[in-house]
N, C-alpha and C positions, 0 to 999 in steps of 0.2 A: 620471203625476201629478208636477207640478213640485215639486222638493225645496227645503226651506229651506236657508239657509246652515248652520245647526247640523246639520241632517240630513246634508248633504254632508260636513261635517267628521267627524261621528260614523261615517259609512260609510268615510271615509278611515282612521279608527282601526281599523275591522274589517279593512280590506285590509292594513294594516300588520301586524296580528296574524297574518294569513294569509300574510305574507311577500310580498305583492303591492305592491311599492313604487311601481311606475309608476302603477298605478291609484290609489293613495293620493295621489300627487302631483297627478294630473289632477283628482281630486276637490277637493283643496285649492285648486287654481287656479280651478276652477269656482266655488268658494265665494267667493273673493276677487273674481272678476268680477261675481258676483251682488251682492256687497256694493256694488260701484261703481255697478251699475245702480240699486240701490235708494236711493242717495243723492239727495235731492230737488234738482231744478234751481232756479236762482234765480227768484224771482217777477218778473212783469213790473213795470217801473218804476211806482211810485205817487207821486202828489204827497204830499209830507211837509212837515209844518210843524215837527215835533219828532222826536227819536229818530234811530237810526242808519239809514244808507242800506240799501236792500234787498240789495245785493250783499254787504254786511258780514254781514247776517243769514244768508245762504246759506252763506257761508264758515264761519261759526261752527257751523251745523248739521252740515255735512260733517265738520268736525273732531270734533264730539261723537260722531257715529256711528262714525267711524274709531277713536276712542279706546275704543269698547266692546269691541273685539276686538284680540288681539295681531297683530303684523305677520305677513306671510306667512313671513318668514324665521324668526321665533320659533316659529310653528306647525310648520314643517318640521323645525326643529332638535329640538323636543321629540318629534315623531313618529319621527325617526330614532333618538333615544335609546330610545324604546319598542321600536322594531324590533330594536335591538341587545341588548335585555334589560336595559338599565341602569335598572331600575325605581326604585331609590333616587334616582337623579339626576332621573328624570321627576317623582317626588314633590316633590323639593326645588324644581325649577324651576316646576312647575305650581302649587305652593302660592304661590310668589312672584308668579307671573303672575295668579293669581286675586285677589290683593290689589289688583292694578292693573286687572284686567278682571273684576270680579265677575259681570258679566252674560254672560260667554263660556261657553256650555254645553259647548262642545267641550273647554275646559280642565277643567271639573269632571268630565266623562266620562273624560278621560285620567287625571286624578288618581284617580278611583275605580278604573279598570282597573289602574293601577299598584299601588295599595294592596291591591287584591284579589289581585294576583299575589304580593305580599309576605306575604299572610296577615293583613294589617291590616284585618279585616272591618268593624270599627266605623267606622274612618276612610273605608273604601270606601263604606259605607252613607251616611255624611254627604255625601260628594262626589256620589254619584248622586242623593241627595235634592235637593241644590242644583241639579244639572243639570236635574232635572224641574221645580223651582221657576222656574228661569230660562226654560225652554222647555217649557211644559205640554203641547204637542202633539207631543212627541218620543217616538215609539213605542219606539225602540231604547233610549232613556234609561230608560224604565219597565221594559223587559226586563232591563237591567243591574241596576237596583234590585231587581227580583224575584229575580234570581240570587243577589245577595249576602244578601238577606233569607232565602232558602231555605237558604243555607249556614249561617246562624245559627239555623235551625229556627224562624224567625218566619214560620210558614206562612200564617197568616191575612193578614198584611201582604204577603207574597210573592204570594199568590193575587190580592189586590187590585191589586198593581202589574202583574202579567201581564194581568189583565182590562182594566186601563186601557190597556195597550199594544195589546191586541187591539181595543179600541174605536177607537183612533186608526188602526190598521192591521190590519184583520181577516184578511188573507190571509198573515200571517207564520207559516210552519210552525214555525219555531224556537221562537217564543213559545208556540204551542199545545202543543208537546211539553214545554216547561218547565212550563207550567201543569199538564199531566197528571202530571208528576213530583211536583209539590207536592200535588196532590189525592190521589195515591196514598199519599204520606207521611201524609196524614190519614185513610187507609183509606176514602176516598171513591172506591171503585174504578170504579164505573160511570161517574161523571163523568170520572175520569181516562181511561178507555177512549175516551169521546167526544172528549176533547181530543187524544189520540193519533191518532184517526181523522181529525179535522180537519187535523192536521199532514200526514197522508198525502194528504188531499184537495188541499191547497195545494202539496204537494211530494212526489210519489210516490217520489222518490229519497232521502227522509229516512230514513237507515238507523236512527237511534235510535228513531224513532217506530214503525217496523215491529218492531223488537226489543221495544219496550215493549208493543205490542199482543200479540205472541207470548207474552210473559211473563204478561200478563193471562189469556190463554186457558189457558196451562198451569196457573196457579194456580187456575183455575175448572174444571179437569178437562175442558176443551174441547180434547181432545188433537189431534184432526184439524185444527182451526182453528189451533192453536199450531204444528203442524208446517208448515203452509202459510205462516204468517207468518214463521217462522224462515227458511224457504227463500227467501222474498222478500227478507228482510234480507241473506241471504248472497249473493244476486245483486248486491247493491249493494256489499257488503264481505265478501269470503270469508276475510279474515285476522283475524277476531275470534274468539278462542278461546272466550269465554263463550257466544257464539251456538251454536257447534258443540256445546259442552257441554250447553246447555239443550235443543238439538235432540235430542241423544243421550238425555237424560232422557225427553223426550216419546216418542221411538221405543221406548225400553225399556219405558215404561208400557203401550205397545200390543203388547208381546211381539214387536216387530220387531227382534230382537236382531242380525241381520246388519247392518241399516242403523245401528242404535245403535252397534255396534262401529266402523263407519266414521267416525261422527261423533265418538266419543270419541278415536279415534286421530288425527283431524285436529286436535282441540283440543290434544292432547299435542304434536303436530308444531309447532303455532304457539307453544305455551307448555309447554316440556318439564318444568317444575316444577309443573304443574297436578295436584296430588295428588287433587283431587276427580274429575277426569276419569279418572285412572288407577284410582282406587277403583271408579268406576262401570264402567269398561272391564272390570275384574276381575269385577264382578257379572254383566255381560252374557255374558262368556266362560264364567263358571261355569254360567249358565243353559243354555248350549249344551254343557255337560259337557266343555268345553275346559279341563280343570283345570290342566294344566301352564302354559298361557298366563295363566290367571287368577291363579295363585299368583305368577307373575313380575310381573304388573301390581300386585298388592297389595304385593309386596316393594319395588317401585320407589316406590310411594306412601308407604310407611313410611320409606324413605330420606329422602324430602323432609319428611314430617311424622311423626317417630317417636313423638309423643305422641298420635296420633289413635286413640282407643279403637275406633271403629267399623271402621277398616281392619283392626286386629288381630283383631277379631271375625270379619270377613269372611274373613280369611286362615285363621282357625281352621276355619271352615266348609268352605273349599276343601280344606284339608289333611285334614279328616275324610273328605270325599267321596273324596279321592285315597288313602284307606286308609293315612294316615300319622298314626295316633291320638296317638302320643307328641308329635309336632310340633304337632298341633292343640291338645292340652292346654296346651302351653307358650304358644301364641298366645292361646288363650282366657284363660289366667291373666294375661297381659300386659294384655289388654283390661280385665279386672276390676281389676287394680292401678291402671289409669289412670282407670277409672270404676266404683267399687264398686256403683253402682246398676244395673249390667247384670245383672238377675236372670236373663234368658234365657241369658246366657253362663255364669253360675254353674251353671245346670241342664245346659248342654252339657258343662261340665267333669265333672259327676257322671256323665252318661251315657257320655262318652268313657272315663272311668276304668272304668266297668262293662264297656265293650267290650273293654278290655285286661285285665279282671279284676284291676285294681289296687284293692284294698279298704282301703287304709290310711286314707283319709279317712272311710270309712263306720264306722270303729270309734268315732269321736268326732264324729258328725254333729250339729252344734249347730243352734239355731233359725235361724241365718243361712241355713242350707241347707234345713232341713226345711220351712221356711215359704215357700220360693221359689214364686212364682206365686200365693200366697194373700195375703200381706202385701206391700204395695208394688206395683211394676209387674208386668205379666203376664210369663209365661214359656211357651214352647211346651209344652202339656200332656203330649204324648207323652213328653217327656224325663223326666218324674217318675213314670211308671207303674211302672218297675222299682224305684224308690227306696222306695216304701211302698205298702201294700195298704190303701187307705182310700177308699171310694166317695164319701163326703161331701167330703173334701178334694180329690179329683180333680175333682169337679163344680165346686167353687169355683174351681179353676185354670182349667177350661174356660170358666166364666162370665166370669172376669176377662179371659182371652184374647179371647173373642168380643166383649166390651164394648169392649176397647181397640183391636182390629184391624178390627172390622166396624161401620163407622159410616155406611154408605150408607143412604139412605132407599129402602125398597122401591118399585119402580115399580108404578103402578096398572095393573091389567088393564083393558083396554078393555071386555071382556065376560067375565063368569064363567059364561057359558052354553056348555055343550058338548053336541053332538048326542048324544041318548040312545042312538041305535042305532049309533053309530060304535064302532070298536075302541078299546080302552083304549090310550092312547098313553103309553108308559113310556120315560123317558130315563135312561140310565146314564152317569155322569161319572167319569172316572178317568185317571190317568197310567200305569196298569198293564195296559193291554190288549196284553200280550205274554206271553212265557213266564215269568210271574211267579206267586208263590204265590196271588194273588187269582184268576187264571184257572185254576190247577190245581183250585181249588174250584168256580169258576163256569162253566166251559166247558160242562158238562152242562146247567146251568140255561138258558143261552142256546139250546142246541140243542133243549131240551124245551119251550120256551115255545109255547103254543098260538097260532099265528099267525092263526087264524081269529077269535080274540078279542082278542089283544094285538098292538099294533104297536110294535116295538122300535126305539128310537133309541139309538145308541152315540156318545158324544162323547169323543174321545180327545185328551189334551193331553200325552202322553208323547213322549220323543225316542228311545226304543228301537225297534229294528226289530220287526215284528210277531211273527215266529216262528210256529211251528205253531199254538199256541193263539190267538194274535192273529188269524191268518187264519181260524180256525174261528169266532171271535167276529164278525169282520167279515162273514163269509158268512152268519152266523145272523141278523144284524140286517136290519131293513127299510131302515134308513138309518144309514150309518156316516159320521161327520163328524170329520175331523181338525181340531181347533180350536187346535192348538199355537201357530200364529202369529197367531191372532185376538186383537184387543184386546177388552177387557171389553164395550164397547158393541156390538161386532159379534157377540160370542157371544150376548148377551142378545137382540139383534134376530133372529139366526138361530133360537135356541131358541124364542122366542115365536112365530115364524112357523110352527113345527111344532105349536103348540097342544097341548103335553103335558098330560096329566092329572097325571102324577107325575114328579118329578125326583128321582133317587136319587144321593146322594153316596157314592161308594165309597172316598173317601180320608179325609175328616174331618181331624182335627188330626195328619196325618202328613206325611212329607217329600214335596215336589213337589205338594202339594195346591193346588187352586184353589177351595177351599170358599167363598172370598169371593164367587164368582159367585152363590152362592145367596142372598146378602143382597139382590140385586136382585129376587128372587122370580121364578125361572125357570118355575115351574109353581105352580098353586094348592095342590098338596100336595108337600112336600119331605121326604125321608127320609134318615136317617143309617143306613148299612148296611155291615157287614162290615169296612171298612178300619180304622176307629178303634174300639178296644174300650172304649167309655165314652161318657158324655154329652158332646155338643158344647157345651152351655151356651149355645146361640144361639137367640134368639127366632124366627128365620126357619126353623128346622128343626122340622117338625111331629111327626114320628114317629121312633122307633128300632126296628129289628128285633131281637127278643130271644126268650127263652123263660123258663119258670118257674125253671129252674136258674140261668140267667145273671142275671136280675133277680128275686130272691126278694121276698116281701112286705116283709121288713124293710129291704131295700135300695132299694125303689121310690122313696122320697122324694128320692133323690140323682140323679135323672135329670130334666132339664128337658123332655125330649121326652115325648109320649104314646107308649105302648109297644104295638107289634103283637106279641103273644105267639104264637110259632109252637108247634104242638102237640108237637113233639119237640125238635129242636135248631134254633137260629137259623142254624147254619152249613150252607151248601149243599155238596154233594160230587158229584164226577163219578165214576160207577161204570164209566166206560170208560177210566180211567187204566191205562195198560199197565205191567206189571211185567216186567222183562227175565228171560229164561229162561237166561241165561248160567250155565255151571257154574263156580262159584267156591268157594273154601274160605276158612276163617278166616285161614289164613296169608297169603292174598292181601292181606289188610287189616291184617296185623301183629297179629292176635289169636291167643291161645293156643287150640289145638284142643279141649282138654278143660275148661278153666276156665270159671267162670260169667262171662258177659259182661253187665254193666249198660250201658245205653245212654241217652244224652240228646243228641239232635241239635238241641237248641234253640240259638238264637243266644247268643253268649257274654255279652251284656249282661244276659240274664235270670238268670244264675247269681250268687248272693250267698253270703256266708259261711254263712248259715243252712243252705242245702241242702248246701253243700260239706262242712260239719262232719258232717252226717248221712252223706253219701256216703262220707267217709273212715272213719267208724266202721263202716259196713257192709263196706267193703273189708277192714278190719282183722279183722272177724268171719267173713268168708267166705274161706277160704284160697285163694290163687292167683287170686282174682277180679280182673277189670279193669274200668275205666270207659272206655267208648267215647264220645268227644266229637267234635263237629264242629270241624274246624280253622277258626278265624276269622282269626287273625293271629299273628305270631310273638311279640308281646308278651303276648297272652293265654296262649299256650301256655307261655311261660317263667314267667309269674306263677303259673299253676295248678300247674305242676310244683314251683315253690318253695313254694306253699301246702301241697301234699301232703307235701313233705319236712318242713315245719314241724310237721305233724301226725303225724309218725313213719311215713309211708308212702313206699315206694319210688316216685319219680316215674315210673318206667317202667310202673307199673300204670295210668297214664293213656295211652290210645291215641287218636290224633287222626285223624279221617277226612277225606280230601280231598273237594272238591266234585266231584260226578258229574252226568251227565245224569239227569233225573228218574226215568226208568224203571230205570236202573241203581242209583240211590240207593234206590228202593223195594226192589229185589231184595236189596240187602245187609242189609236188616233181618233176614233169616232167620238171620244169623250172631249176632244178639243174643238174649239170654234174656229180658230184661225192660227196658222203657223206664221210667225214673224221671224225674218231672216237676219243673219249677221252680215257685216259689211265687207271687211278686207278679205275674209275667206267665207264665202257663202255656204249654205247647205248644199252638199253635193248628193251623195247617196241618201242623206236624210231628207233632202227635198223631193227626190223621186219616190222615197218611201211615203212621204206625206201625200203626194199627188196620187200615187197608186192606191192609197187608203181612202182617197176622196176628200182630203183636207186642203183647202186653198192655202197658197203660200204668197205672202207679200215680200218682195225683195227690192233692193236698191241696186241698180246697175253701176258697177264700179269700172275701174280701168283694167286691172290685171286679170289674167285668166281666172284665178281663184275667186275673183269678185264678180264674175259674170256668168257663173255656171247656172245658178237658179234662173236667171233671165233666159238662158239658152233653153232650159227645160220648159219654162212657161211659154216661150214662143213655139216650141215643138208640140205643145199640147193645145195650142190655139187660145191661150189666155194671156196675151200681152198686157191687158189692162191691169194686171197685178204687178207689173214692173214699174218701179219709180226711178227718178233720176236725181233726186236730192234728198237730204235728210228731212226737209220740210214736207216734200211730197210724200215721203215714206210715212211720216208721223200722221199726216192728214188723212191718208188712205186708210191706215189702221183705225183711226178714230171714226172715220166715216162708216166703215164696215161694222165696227163694234156697236155703233149707234143705230145703224139701219139693218135690222135683222132680215128684212125682206130682200134687200140687195145682196146680203151675204148668202141667203138661202138660194137666190137665183144663181149666184156664182157656183155654189155647190152642185146645183142641178146641171149647170153647164159642164162642170168638171166631170161629173158622173157620166155625161154623154160623151164628152171628148176623150175620156180615158181609154175607150176601146175603138175610137174612130180616127183620132188624130195620130200622127206618126210616132210620138214619143214612146208609146208602149207596144208598138207593132214590131215585135222582135224579128220576124221573118223579113219584113220590109227593110229594117235597119241592116240586117245581115247582108241582104243582096246589095244594098248601097255600099256597105263597107267592103264587100268583095269586089265591087266595081272599082273602088278606089285602089285596092291592091292590084287589080288587073292593070290599071292605068300606069302605076309606078313600075311594074314588071315589064310592061310593053315598052315603056321609055328606055328601060335598061337594056332590053334585048335589041333595041334599035340603036344602041350606042349614044343615047341622048342623055344630057345632064339632068339632074332633078330640077324641078321648078314647081311653083304653086299650081295645084290642080283643083278643079271644081267638079265634084262628082254629081252626075245627073241623077235625078230622082228615078228610082226603080218603082214602077207602078204595078208590078206583077202581084 
């Protein structure tokens, strides 16, 4: 298409801006030649009686048209100034020339470009408007006007200018992309996407348009499309840090952490001070349990942006996982200092202090802390379980967390009809399918499942090696799927292809959980089981597995799920757990041979001043007795010794046990006399370990799920006399048993008998009862009935 004089000169300006002087000069010369061609030739001689001769008329018209534009020398001079960056001089000379040549669009465009470069946006707007007035068919002029209007956030006018430019020249990719940016600023995202895609249609090498399309897809959770678009952009320009950064975000969202790490590292390579890339690099490394590298990445990000609260919080998480609790507390505190609204971080401070048994803050726990997760923003519910025993408040925390974190709309099932004669398809989801406490409890259940009736699917997303119990579980399943590297959409597609009847979440609100997958509705029936001791407060979880001890009638209102009440205890147990037969003595573990040994192998975060006060009084009343605790970390040990001394006890009366292989751990229980439980969060697996090893457990029944587990186990093993209901009862029973060796021995004999005759460790019996509960919920679903509380009848087979 033949270009006008003004278009040629405007294109020359574009070449100057790109540093292409020769092309600019050629275009200017073409424009001048075209001007000469367009000058009208003299008219043929006509007879005249009056007026000027025809030749004189022609000369005057040529002179008028030549006067409408500056000379070639003037144009080139001003173009050279623009090229050299002398924008103020360009403005000065262009303004003077526009007085002389007000119809020269090229001057107005040059004046607009120079003013825009100087930040004089209003003057630039005026100049570009004049250029468009003078030459109404100048597509590039309208694009320039749109750009300066968009800079001033005059979006409606900018959009109109871009659209006019496109009317004149429909295939200008640059203008389509600019229009898309303006539409995106007005949150007209679908229209923006269409503009970006038009830009790509007309210029497949338009880097910015590909980048914009990718960002659209990322913002709309179309992660696969986003990744593909970012990769297309990078083929055009690999040196753009933001593209690598956003690509890393998309890959991280899909759990493709290896690839995400590569993208974040490339972003940092291009822009070493990219704190956001370093922070997200740390997150990806942390997900892979590469904690040393993650910590280093966070620390580099903090060096660049020391006031970034989120990075301090992430650093705290990594330090906690690296078992550096003191350092993690300091990092968390810095995050809270920078952003006091970080409720979850405040909760992590409390939990971390509990892990090291630093109770100073708990002596004056004000409303700022006690209402964490209830008032204001959500906090991870698990962090507050050990802080207070209150089912209602814990439920409110879970509801707040689920409401804030789980916002996806459930996907509709294409069909809710399942073949009535098919096996019941049950899916278990966890990160803990390895030699973890969960499998110490569940391995027997997986082995005892009736495969003629139940088809078992296991979905693992943990990064630990399987170990012995993981292999048992894998071999027991009909289908074992490692979904660790799967993105959410792929997990949903995979699971739905298996047509589960029931999906069981074994993690809930605990570390490494992917409970958010359940918000998509993986199966028509979804159950909260075993991992999180409390209500999840999520409307997409239909049932919770419990028993009448765990959720009493008075506590029932504080669970959002419907309850499947098991007939004995909610907790599964494996009666094939081996106990080492090694010949050891008390002295092998640093214990006195003759003294009374109290034992609590619970995690250190479960211990509070309430229990510890009682324990120290008990030690003071039982001469020579010692308290055997599990060694957690050096800070907890030092703090507990200090607390003992503050209560008038010799710190050496606290003995700390090293971590052992599970069978050896069970075997050493024989050297203890009595297991004494914690309050807000009881012994769970540790209680069943003790009972399986023949060691009596004294507990106090609390209110919330976590505070009633040991009571559930004692009822299921037929020893309710070890359940107390107040601190006074708890202390009195411990002292009574420590003073009356005959009574304690009788309890041990009873435990030895009940261990294999009562329901708690009858794995097959538990499994049949559990399967009956699953049958009941599936039958209700098949009949089109809504979930409700269900009471499983005892299976006596």
